[in-house]
C-alpha positions as CSV (number, residue, x, y, z in Angstrom):
1,M,112.1,90.9,117.7
2,N,110.3,87.8,116.3
3,D,107.9,85.5,118.3
4,V,110.1,82.4,118.6
5,F,112.8,84.5,120.2
6,I,110.6,86.2,122.7
7,L,109.0,82.9,123.6
8,Y,112.7,81.7,124.2
9,L,113.2,84.8,126.8
10,A,110.3,84.0,128.5
11,V,111.0,80.7,129.1
12,Q,114.5,81.4,129.9
13,C,113.4,84.0,132.5
14,I,111.0,81.2,134.1
15,L,112.9,77.9,134.0
16,P,116.1,79.2,136.6
17,Q,113.8,80.9,138.8
18,S,114.2,77.9,141.5
19,Q,117.9,77.8,141.0
20,T,118.8,81.3,141.1
21,T,115.8,83.4,142.7
22,P,116.2,83.7,146.4
23,E,113.5,81.8,148.4
24,K,112.3,85.1,150.2
25,C,111.6,86.9,146.8
26,L,109.0,84.0,145.6
27,S,105.7,83.8,147.1
28,N,106.8,81.2,149.7
29,P,105.5,81.9,153.4
30,W,107.2,79.2,154.9
31,H,110.8,80.3,153.9
32,G,113.2,81.3,156.7
33,K,111.5,79.6,159.8
34,G,111.9,76.2,161.7
35,F,110.1,73.4,160.8
36,C,109.0,72.6,164.3
37,E,107.7,76.1,164.6
38,P,104.0,76.6,165.4
39,N,101.9,75.9,161.8
40,Q,105.0,75.4,159.9
41,Y,104.0,72.0,159.2
42,K,101.6,73.2,156.9
43,S,104.9,73.5,154.1
44,A,104.6,70.0,154.4
45,I,100.9,69.8,153.7
46,D,101.2,72.6,151.0
47,R,103.6,70.4,149.1
48,C,101.4,67.5,149.2
49,E,98.7,69.5,148.2
50,G,101.1,71.2,145.3
51,G,101.9,67.8,144.1
52,H,98.0,66.8,143.7
53,K,98.1,69.8,141.7
54,S,101.6,69.2,139.5
55,C,99.4,65.7,138.5
56,D,96.4,67.7,137.3
57,L,98.8,70.3,135.4
58,S,100.7,67.7,133.5
59,I,97.3,65.5,132.6
60,E,96.1,69.2,131.3
61,I,99.4,69.8,129.6
62,Y,99.9,66.3,127.8
63,K,96.3,66.3,126.9
64,E,96.9,69.7,125.4
65,L,100.1,68.2,123.4
66,V,97.8,65.3,122.1
67,K,95.5,67.9,120.6
68,V,98.0,69.6,119.1
69,L,99.6,66.4,117.3
70,E,96.3,65.4,116.1
71,H,95.7,68.9,114.3
72,C,99.3,68.4,113.5
73,S,98.4,65.2,111.6
74,E,95.2,66.9,110.1
75,S,97.4,69.7,108.6
76,L,99.7,67.4,107.5
77,R,97.4,65.1,105.3
78,Q,95.8,68.0,103.8
79,W,98.9,69.6,102.9
80,S,100.0,66.5,101.2
81,L,96.7,66.1,99.3
82,T,96.8,69.8,98.1
83,S,100.7,69.5,97.1
84,Q,99.9,66.4,95.4
85,R,97.1,68.2,93.3
86,K,99.4,71.3,92.5
87,I,102.3,68.8,91.4
88,V,99.8,67.0,89.3
89,Q,98.6,70.0,87.7
90,S,102.1,71.8,87.2
91,K,104.1,71.3,84.1
92,E,106.5,68.6,85.7
93,F,106.8,65.5,84.3
94,G,108.6,61.7,84.6
95,T,110.4,60.7,87.1
96,T,110.8,64.1,88.9
97,R,107.0,64.6,89.1
98,A,106.9,61.0,90.3
99,A,109.8,61.3,93.0
100,W,108.4,64.8,94.1
101,I,104.9,63.2,94.9
102,E,106.3,59.9,96.4
103,S,108.2,62.4,98.8
104,I,105.4,64.3,99.7
105,Q,103.6,60.8,100.3
106,A,106.9,60.1,102.3
107,I,106.4,63.4,104.6
108,E,102.6,62.3,105.2
109,K,103.9,59.4,107.3
110,L,104.8,61.7,109.9
111,A,100.9,62.2,110.5
112,E,100.8,58.8,111.1
113,R,103.8,58.7,113.3
114,N,102.2,61.4,115.2
115,E,99.2,59.3,115.9
116,D,101.3,56.7,117.1
117,I,102.9,59.1,119.5
118,T,99.5,60.2,120.7
119,K,98.3,57.1,121.5
120,N,101.5,56.0,123.3
121,I,101.3,59.4,125.4
122,Q,97.5,58.9,126.0
123,H,98.5,55.0,127.3
124,H,101.8,55.5,129.1
125,V,101.6,59.3,130.0
126,I,98.2,60.5,130.8
127,D,96.2,57.3,131.4
128,K,98.8,56.3,133.8
129,M,99.2,59.5,135.9
130,V,95.0,59.8,136.1
131,A,95.0,56.0,137.4
132,Y,98.1,57.1,139.8
133,K,96.3,60.2,140.9
134,H,92.8,58.6,141.6
135,S,94.8,55.7,143.9
136,K,97.1,58.1,145.7
137,Y,95.1,61.1,146.2
138,E,91.9,59.8,147.2
139,R,89.1,62.6,148.0
140,S,86.6,62.7,150.6
141,F,83.9,65.3,149.9
142,L,86.0,68.4,150.7
143,H,89.7,67.0,151.2
144,L,92.3,64.9,150.0
145,K,92.2,62.0,152.4
146,K,96.0,61.0,152.6
147,V,96.7,65.1,153.1
148,K,94.0,65.4,155.5
149,E,95.5,62.5,157.6
150,F,99.0,64.3,157.9
151,E,97.6,67.5,158.8
152,K,95.5,65.9,161.6
153,D,98.7,64.3,162.7
154,F,100.6,67.4,162.6
155,K,97.7,69.4,164.5
156,K,97.8,66.5,167.3
157,V,101.2,66.4,168.1
158,Q,101.6,70.1,167.9
159,K,98.8,71.1,170.2
160,P,100.1,70.5,173.3
161,W,103.4,72.0,172.3
162,L,101.2,75.0,171.3
163,E,99.6,75.2,174.9
164,L,103.2,75.3,176.0
165,L,104.1,77.9,174.2
166,N,101.4,80.1,174.9
167,K,102.2,79.6,178.6
168,I,105.9,80.3,178.1
169,N,104.7,83.5,176.1
170,E,102.0,84.9,178.9
171,A,104.7,83.9,181.8
172,K,107.4,86.1,180.0
173,Q,104.9,88.8,179.2
174,E,104.2,89.2,183.0
175,F,107.6,88.8,184.2
176,H,108.8,91.4,181.9
177,H,105.6,93.5,183.1
178,A,106.8,93.1,186.5
179,S,110.4,93.8,185.8
180,R,109.4,97.2,184.3
181,K,107.3,97.7,187.5
182,L,110.2,96.9,189.8
183,H,112.5,99.2,187.6
184,H,109.9,102.4,188.0
185,A,109.9,101.4,191.6
186,K,113.2,101.6,192.3
187,R,114.0,104.8,190.4
188,A,111.1,106.5,192.6
189,E,113.2,105.1,195.7
190,N,116.3,106.7,194.4
191,V,114.6,109.9,193.6
192,I,112.7,109.7,197.0
193,K,115.9,109.3,199.0
194,T,117.7,112.3,197.6
195,D,114.4,114.6,198.5
196,L,114.9,116.3,201.7
197,G,111.3,117.3,201.7
198,T,110.0,113.4,201.9
199,T,108.5,112.1,205.0
200,D,109.3,108.7,206.4
201,E,106.3,107.8,205.5
202,Q,106.4,108.6,201.7
203,K,109.7,106.2,202.1
204,K,108.6,103.5,203.7
205,K,105.6,103.3,201.0
206,V,108.2,103.5,198.2
207,K,110.6,100.8,200.1
208,D,107.3,98.2,200.5
209,S,106.3,99.0,196.6
210,V,109.9,97.7,195.7
211,H,109.7,94.9,198.0
212,H,106.1,93.9,196.5
213,Y,107.4,94.4,192.9
214,E,110.9,92.4,193.5
215,S,108.5,89.7,195.1
216,E,106.3,89.4,192.2
217,T,109.1,89.5,189.6
218,E,110.9,86.9,191.5
219,T,107.7,84.9,191.2
220,C,107.4,85.7,187.5
221,R,110.8,84.8,186.9
222,S,110.4,81.3,188.7
223,T,107.3,80.6,186.8
224,Y,108.9,81.6,183.5
225,S,112.4,79.5,184.3
226,K,110.0,76.6,185.2
227,L,108.1,76.6,181.8
228,M,111.4,77.2,179.7
229,E,112.8,73.9,181.6
230,D,109.7,72.3,181.1
231,M,109.8,73.0,177.2
232,K,113.5,71.9,177.0
233,A,112.6,68.7,178.2
234,K,109.9,68.3,176.1
235,Q,111.2,69.8,172.9
236,P,113.2,66.4,171.8
237,G,110.1,64.1,172.1
238,Y,108.1,66.7,170.4
239,Q,110.5,67.1,167.5
240,E,111.0,63.5,167.0
241,E,107.5,63.2,166.6
242,M,107.0,66.0,164.3
243,F,110.0,64.8,162.0
244,K,108.2,61.4,162.2
245,I,105.0,62.4,160.5
246,L,107.5,64.8,158.2
247,S,109.4,61.5,156.9
248,R,105.8,60.1,156.0
249,T,105.0,63.3,154.0
250,D,108.5,62.7,152.3
251,D,107.8,59.2,151.3
252,F,104.4,60.2,149.9
253,E,106.2,63.2,147.9
254,R,109.3,60.4,147.0
255,D,106.4,58.2,145.4
256,R,104.9,61.0,143.3
257,L,108.3,62.2,142.4
258,N,109.3,58.6,141.0
259,Q,106.1,58.5,139.2
260,F,107.0,61.7,137.4
261,K,110.3,60.1,136.4
262,L,108.4,57.3,135.1
263,M,106.4,60.0,133.0
264,F,109.5,61.5,131.8
265,N,110.9,58.3,130.7
266,A,107.6,57.3,129.0
267,L,107.6,60.6,127.2
268,Q,111.0,60.3,126.1
269,E,110.1,56.6,124.7
270,A,107.1,57.8,122.9
271,I,108.7,60.5,120.9
272,S,112.1,58.2,120.3
273,I,112.8,57.6,116.6
274,E,115.1,54.5,117.4
275,N,113.4,51.8,116.3
276,D,110.3,53.3,115.2
277,A,108.5,51.3,112.7
278,R,107.2,54.5,111.0
279,H,110.3,56.4,110.9
280,T,111.9,53.1,109.1
281,E,109.0,53.3,106.6
282,M,109.5,57.0,105.9
283,S,113.1,56.7,105.0
284,D,112.3,53.6,102.6
285,L,109.8,55.8,101.0
286,F,112.0,58.6,100.6
287,N,115.1,56.2,99.4
288,K,112.5,54.7,96.9
289,A,111.5,58.1,95.7
290,I,115.0,59.5,95.4
291,G,116.0,56.2,93.5
292,R,113.2,56.7,91.2
293,H,114.4,59.8,90.0
294,N,116.7,59.7,87.3
295,I,117.8,63.1,85.6
296,N,118.9,61.5,82.4
297,S,116.1,59.7,81.8
298,D,113.8,62.9,82.2
299,I,116.1,64.9,80.0
300,E,116.0,62.0,77.5
301,Y,112.2,61.7,77.6
302,F,111.6,65.6,76.8
303,N,114.3,65.2,74.0
304,K,112.0,62.3,72.8
305,H,109.1,63.9,72.6
306,Y,109.7,67.1,72.4
307,G,113.7,67.7,71.7
308,R,116.1,66.6,69.5
309,E,114.7,63.3,68.7
310,T,111.5,64.8,67.4
311,K,111.0,65.3,63.6
312,T,111.3,68.7,62.6
313,K,109.5,70.0,59.6
314,W,111.7,71.8,57.9
315,P,110.3,74.3,55.4
316,V,110.8,73.1,51.5
317,F,110.8,75.2,48.2
318,E,107.1,74.7,46.7
319,D,106.7,75.6,43.1
320,V,103.9,76.8,41.5
321,H,101.6,74.3,40.4
322,E,99.6,74.7,37.1
323,S,96.2,74.9,38.6
324,C,97.7,78.0,40.4
325,H,98.2,79.8,37.2
326,S,94.5,79.1,36.1
327,L,93.5,81.0,39.2
């Protein structure tokens, strides 16, 4: 299995993940919970911080692309120089040698085109993303200011809600605990009623215990119910305030995504061959090289200097001269 195919398989395993892999199978602690639940707002904070990391990643990736293109240009020029030298040193001649060399020189124009692409990517992609990141993700000493502002606002709205939820949870536990004690007391009362050896004092004690736990359970139920009613009354306002801040984070993220769309368009423009002067120049050079190639001319040149048009020195009969007899 060759390296290209292995790379293809790896990419296919990665790319469809966000579309086909269930969220719960990914490293996502926010999946499967409601946004207004405790600390779930951190999913929005995480998204904002992830956007900042994506900006850094895009800058890193395209800086690497620039290096690749620069190395490619350097390699193309070295290849062109070496190839032309080899052709000159070969036995090729005439219009074929000239067309061959000129086609190599035309291909070398790819180096110049790569340099144009590099400049466009640097100016229209990398530099603009760097400027965008600095303007939108201003940092304090330790934090991203805008993200910290969102987090502060979420915490402010959720703080009284968390206090209410804690009260509800405590009231629920007290109610459930009192209910269990009442249940045990009633069971004890039923057992004593069937026990003929139980004294009246014991029966009275158990009965008083049942009354006590009934009163305690009712008190706990009332407290629990009132807190639940209070929560239901405050729920719409709490949710509205949480969603208002969420909408601000949506706008913040939408602006970043729009910047990425601009980046994608700039990349397409940078590598497009439509209306590209270098591409046109390279095509013209190729056409001239191909047009210069004249098969008949090269055949005629060979015949003129080495073939049918050369004067062959045929052997002739040479008689013996008198000088030769004297020897």
